N, C-alpha and C positions, 0 to 999 in steps of 0.2 A: 503494499501500499503505499502510496507517494505521502511524501510528508507535506503538510499545509507550511507556507512561506510568508514571511511578514516583513516590514522595514521598520529597522529599531534604530537607525542614525542617519541624519543628513548633513551634508556639507556643501559649500558651493563658493566659487570665486568667480563673479558674474561682473558685465560691464556697469550695472547699475546697483551693485552691491556685493560686497565682500564679507562673508557672515550669513547665515540664515536668517538671523533676525534683521539685517539691513536690506536683505535680497527680497524678503516677504512685504516689509512695509513699502520697498519700492514698487511691486508689482500690485500691491493694495491701493497705493497713489498714483500710478501711472508714470512714476519718476523714471526718465530716460537715461542709459548710460552711454549713448550714441553722441560722439563728440568730434568737434574739429581734429584733425589731425595735420600739424605743421609739417612733419616729414614728408606726408605723402603729397602736398604742395610743393615742397621742396623740390620733390621728385618728379614733378609733372605728371601726377595721377589726374585721371578724370574725377574720379570719387575719392574726395579728399576727407572723407570722414570715417569712422568705424568705431564699434563698440570695444572698449578695451579695459578691463578692470584697473580699478587703482590700486594697487599693492604698495604700501609705503616699506621702506627699508627696516624699521624698527619691527614691522610686522613679519616681513621674513625672517629676520634673526630668530624669531619664537618658534621656528619650525625646521630650520636647520644650523649643524654645528659649524664654527668657523671654518673647519676643515672641508666641510660640503660646499660652502660658499665661494671656495678658492677658485676661481676661474669657471664659476657657474654663470652659463648664459645661454640658458632655454628657459624662456618665459612659460613654456606649456607645463614643464616639470615643477616650477614655481606654483603655479596654479593649480595642479594636481595635488601635489604634496598638502597645501593648504585645505583644499576640499576634502582630500581624502582622509587627512589627520583629524579634521574637524569631525567628520562623519563618524570615524571610530571613537574619538573621544564623547560625541554626543550618544552611542549606543551603551556608552561605559562599559568597553571591552579593555582587558588587560593587555599591555603589552607585554611579549614574552620575555621571560628572561634572558641572561644571556649564556646560558648553557645549553638551551634546546627550542626548537620553535613551536609554536603552537599549531600541532598536525590538524586540528579542525579548522582552521582559519584559513582562508583564501584570498586572492586579488585577481580582478578582472577587471583591468583598467586599460582602456581606448584611446587611441591616438590617429589623427590623420599623417602630419608630417612633424616631425619632433626635434627640436634644437637646431632650427634652420640658421639663426644667427651665430650658433657656434661652429656649423658646419662653415658658414661662410669664411670665419675666422681661419679655422684649421686650413681651408683651400688656399687663403693667402698666405699663411705660414710655409706652406708646403710648396707651393709656386715659387716662393722665396729662398727654397732650399734651407728651411728652419725646421724642420721636422721633428728635431727634439724638444723645441720648445711647445709642442702640441699640448703637453698637461696629459696626466695620468687619466682624467676624466673625460675627455673629448669623444671617445667611445661611448660612455654610458649615457652622455648627455645627446648622442644623436642617433642611437638606435631607436627604434619605435618602442622597444620593450623595456627602456630606460626608465619610462614613469613606475610601472608595476616593480621594476627591480628596486628602485628606490623605496616606494612605499613599502614592498615586501620586507626590505631591509629594515627599516624604520620601526614596523610592526612586529616582527618577527614571525611571519606567516610560514607555515609547514605544509598546506595543502597546495592547489593548483594556484600558481602564479603567473600570470600572461597577460598579453595584450592583445586585444584585437582591433580590426581597423576597417569599417565598411562605410567610409565616407559620412555623411550627414547620420547614418542611422547607427553609427557606432554606438553612443551612449544606450540608446533604446535596445539594441541588440546584446549588449552587455547585460542587462539587466534580465533579460531572458536566458543566457548562458548561465549566469548565478543562479536564477531561479532553478533550471533544470537540474543543475549539479545539486544543489540543496534538497529538492523534493525528491531526489534518488537516494539520498541517504549518503552522498559522498562528501560532504563537508556539512559544518554546522552553520558557520557564517562566512559570509563573501563579503568585502568591500569591492564595489564596482561603480564604476563612473567612466567620464573621458575627460580630456582636455583638448587644446588647441592653443598652438603658438599666436603670438601678436606680431604684427610688423609688415611691411612692405613685401617682405619676400613669401608670405603666405598669401597676401591680400592681391599682390600684382599680376597674377595669373587671371583671374576675374575681372580686373580692371580692364585688361586686355581683350576680355570676351565681349565688353561692353554690356554686362549685365547687371552693372550697380547703377544707382542713382547718381548723376552728374549737376542735377541743378539745384541741390541743396547743401551744398557746401557753407552757404551762409546760415543755414537754418537746419542744423544737423537732427534736432529732436523731432522734427516732422518728416523726415525722410524715409523712414523704414512704414510701409502703409497695407498691412497684411487685410487682404479681402474689401480693398478700395477701388472705386473706379479710378482712382489716381494714381494708383501703384505704379510705380517708376522703376522696380528692381529692387534686390536685395542690398540690404547693407552688411557689409562684412563686420563678423564679432571674433570674440576669443574668450578664455576662461575655462572653467571646469566645473564639474558637479559631480556628487558623490553619495552614495547612500548604502548602507551596512545591511544586507539582505539576511535573514536567519529564520532557521525552523521555528515554527510557532511554539514547539516544544520546549527548546532551549530558552526562547525569549520569555516564556512564562515560568521557567524554573528560575531564570536569573531575575525575573521581577523588573524586566526590561519594559521602557516606554514603547508602544507599537503604534506607529504613524498610521498604518494600513496594511492590507493584505493583497499580495501578488496571486491573482488568480490564474494568470497563465496568459499567453499570447502566439504570436506566429512571425515568421520571417519567409520572405521569399524573394524571387527576383523575375523580373520580366523580360529577362534573358536579350534586352535591346531588340526584342521582337515586336511586330504589328506597331501600334504607336509609341513604342518606347524606344528610347535611345541613351546614349552615355548620358545625357543631360536631362532627358524628360521621361516621366514615367510612363509605364505599360499600365493604363486604366485597370484592364482586366485583371494582372496580378497584384493590384493596389485592392481592389476590390475582393480578390480571392485571400489577401493577406488577413483584410478586415473579418472576413467571414470565419475563416479558420481561427483566428484570435479568440473571437466570440465563442465558437463551438469547442475550443480547446479550455475555455475557462469556465465552461457548464454554467453559462449563463444563457438569457434570452437577449435579442438584439434590442427588444424593448425594455430590458432592464437599464441600459444604458442611460444614464442622464446629464452626463458632462463628458466632452472632448477637448482634448489640446491637441490641435492639429499640427502639422510640418507648416504650412501655410506661409511661405517665404516672402510675399509681397510683389508677386510677379503675375503674371496671365495665367499662370498654372494654377494659383488659388480656386478660380472658377470652378477649373476639371477637377480640384482635390474634394470641394462641397459635393459636385455630383457624382463624387466614387462613394463618399460616404453616404449621401443619398439612397444609392443602389444596392449597397453592401449591406444597410441596415435595413433597408425597404421602410424609409422613415422620411418624412418631408413637412415643409409649411411648419405649424404649429405643434406638430407630434416629432420635430427633430430635437436632438438632444442641444442644451447650452454649448457652444462652441467659441473657443478663445485661441489667439496665439500671442505668445509674449514677444515675438521679432518685432514688434511694435518699440518697444523699448530697450531690448538688448542687441537688436540685429540678428542676423543668422551667424552663430558661433561655429559652424563647420563641424568639426568632429565632435566638440563640446555640445553641441546643439540639444542632443537627446538628453543628455544626462542633466544639464542646467534645466531644460524643460521640464524633467521628468520630476525634479526636486520642487520646482514651482507648482507642478502639479497636485504633489503630495501634500504642498502647504495650505493647497485650498481645502484640503480634508480638515487641518489641524484649524484652520481661521473659520470654518463654515462658510466660506464665500466662493464664489466665481470671480476672479480677476478680470477687471474690464479690457477689453481692445482697444488698444491706443491707436490714434489716427486712422479711426476707421467709422467717421462721422459720414462719408459719402460710401456706402456700400456699394459694390458692384451690381449694378441693378440685374445682371444674369444671376448673381447670388439670391436676390431677394426674391426670384421667381421660383428658386428651389426652397428657401429655408425663411420662415419668419424673421424679420430684423429683430424680435424681442429676443430670439436666440442667441443673438450675437449681441452681449451688452457690452456697450461702451465705456460704461463705467464700473466699478466693482459691484456686485450685487452680494445680499444675503441668500447663501443657500446652503443647505447641507446634502451634499452630493452623496450618493451611496456606491454607484458603480461608474467608474471614469475609464474611458478609454484614450491613450495616448499612443500617436504614431508618428513614426519618421520615416520618409522618403527619400534616398539619398543618389548621389552622383554615380551614375553605372546600372541604374534601374534595379536599385536593392530596397528592400522594404521590411518594416517591423513595425509590430503594434504589439501594445501589452496592455491589459487591464488590471485596474486596482480596485480594490474595495474598501470603505471604511470599515475599521475593526473596531465592533461593540464591545468585545470581550464576553459576549453570551453565545457565541456560536460554539 
């Protein structure tokens, strides 16, 4: 019999809030973390705005030893360690002693590209014939699994310690990987999340594709406009989100705070066939993923009362809403409440799924559905599908019971997870 899986710890390092408390307040009030980036202007980017966490040096010093900080030049690792350590501490789990790891504790922490700034520095050193000046941590900072290796060592985890990478789907996929491992009895608790570096070397390729807004450089907080008729492209972002997944049995035994239960989910790919491509989702695959997630979670589509969508502020938002309607067979006033956090944090790429999952879970805690920012002019094709009341522009009071969160990534890959409010009476 599969074990039930719950969430007992949260951590986040987001453009509009570092730490769960600040992030929650920002989402409730609609505070934006999208800012003008002078370095992008200096490099002649068309889009000169982005969402980047504001992490002060004195905060970083609380998470890294002086030795670890020596030569550290990988923003994604900084974000991931802050979010991951906070989630672990929030769950009140111990750090393994120096003699042996905790064999029941694992890490599944994803990323896209890690340590690009460190890699650039390394390339310059090598080209200058100064390979011996690279330092002993250049490999750890630039390999994708560097983030899970850092966290695994800091916490002393002896179960599976790995890094997944599936573009924008990475964080949501990681939750499902952790869920499946715990449900199968292969681990008791797993720290899962994802992170993404900041900076021009991450965002430059998207600017070159001309898919970022270029007319909001003087008005950055209005630039990211999910589900809006005036949406002009996604705003790049960065950061990290993390959560501790744990067997219900273990959580109850420890007396842990339980934020929500993970019911299940699904992952698939459209294979870049039909209407799918490297950058566009195959609608049939998206719908199949949502339907499978509902079926695997043992609930009915009619039970879902809240959705946190992928919804990137592009023309594909209309297609996504249509896919939700078709998959759930619900529309108009019968459609669940739906929101997107990208209006205030931008599209945080590999970190998007994990940051947005943390925000989704916080809606259970706060008994609210957080508002959609920059969505006063809902796209008319969306209003024909969904009652605008179901797209709250301001945060509303609502006790969600079952929530769906989905991510649809570059490469035509999809993931959908279902969460349930935990009452303690089940």
